[in-house]
C-alpha positions, 0 to 999 in steps of 0.5 A: 526458496523452500526454507522453513518459516522463520526470520532470516537476514533481510534480503532487502539489504537492511543492515542488522535486520531480519525479515520473516519468511512464511514458506511462500513469501517474505513479510513487509515487516523487519526486526532487529531480533530474530527471536521476535514473534512472526509479524501480523499479516492482516491490516484490514478488518471490521473494527472501528478505526480512528482516523485523521483528516478527511480525504474527501474535503476538497480545499482543505490543507493537503496530505503532502507528497510521499517522502520516499521519492526515487529512493523507493521508486523500485519495488523490492518485492518485484525485484525478489520476484524476478530473482525467484523466476531464475531457475538455474542451478547456480541461482539455487546454489547461491540461495542455499549458500546464503541460507547456510551463511545466515544459519552460521551467523545465528549460531555464532551470535547464540554461542557468543551470548552463551559465553558472555560475548556481545550480542547484536540482539536486544533483551526481550526483543521488540515486536517486529515493525515495518522498516518504514512508516506505511502511512507517512505524515504530511510532508512540506517537501515540494512535490516532484513534477508529474511525468507526462502521459499520452493523450489517449483517452485514458487516465494514467497514474504511475504504471496503470491507466483506465478509460477516462469517464465522462460526465458527471465525472470531472476532467482528470487532475493531479492529486498530491495529497495521497501519502502512499502514492506518487504520480496520482491522477483522479476524477471526482463527482461532487456529492455534498458541497460545503457540508460543514459550512467551511467550504469543504465538499464530499466527493465520489472519487477514482484515482490511479497512481504508483504505490509508495509505502515502507521499504517497497518490500511488499506483495500486492496483498500487503500493499492493499492492506497498507493502503486500506489501513492508511485510508481508515487512519487518515482520511476521515477526520476524528470520526470513528469509521466502521469497516466491513470488508466484503472482498479480500482476495487475489486477482489478476489485472491485465495479466499481472498479479494483483490484490483486491479489497472492497469494504463497506464503510459507515460513519456519522460525520456532523453536517454530512447526510451521507452515512457510508460509502463503498471503498475499492482498493486494488494493487497490481504488480507492474514489474519493479513498480506497483500500481494503485487503484482507489475508489470511494463511492458514497451510498447516496450516489449508487449510480456511480458504483458501476462506472467505478467497477467498469474502470477497474475492469479496464485497468491496464498496466502500461509499458 
């Protein structure tokens, strides 16, 4: 699609919604108002974040399973990518016709507004927002049974896997407390046990799974930003977290389009000797799904950084 940047009828099928085209890619945000300002693309930054329950507190109430389930099992962005790869003249004619129809619809709405007819928009127009909550609250729904994976010495989660790490890392285990992921598998290393006197443990962790967020209409870059925002907003209790992003770039993972974010997190949590940790988030487009790699390594265990980086280097898209 080579149309000028602007709001167009949502190709994801949202009734009465518009999605922003920046000249290269569709936004993850939608709006009912075609006159809304362009949506903000950046979700990662260096400002302190207020957040919710600490993810590293093993034994605390879980974060819940993603409520999206099978309805959002396919990535709308990936489906759109597949359509873009089709270069037949018929496809371009169809795309052009759809764009013309969209322009005609907008013109009709404008004429009706001028002549006093009903308008599908709203006066003043809201700022565009994602069509679904990127970081959903805890769900009480029963988690879906995890699919079986091959016993091949790799840790499989969603559409990706990495070579299983040995001691001191734990055996791979399922993790159902990640609100933006499904079919999540993790390995952990205890760093500070019972640091707050209530049985909570602070850990180093690596996990892989399938990314589930919003309506699935996101690029790997947008997916990485969604995950980072969700982590900073949900995983560290009521403690202010400072995020200093050091890497925020396009990458290739096992021959697939991906995006990598690394950030140095600093905090001061009562009872915790560790004052910071390295955050690594990688998202990879895997056909009609998106793979997730997430690692947090506390500053007090720098020897665990290299294994986390090695696991990312060996990340593989399965199937």
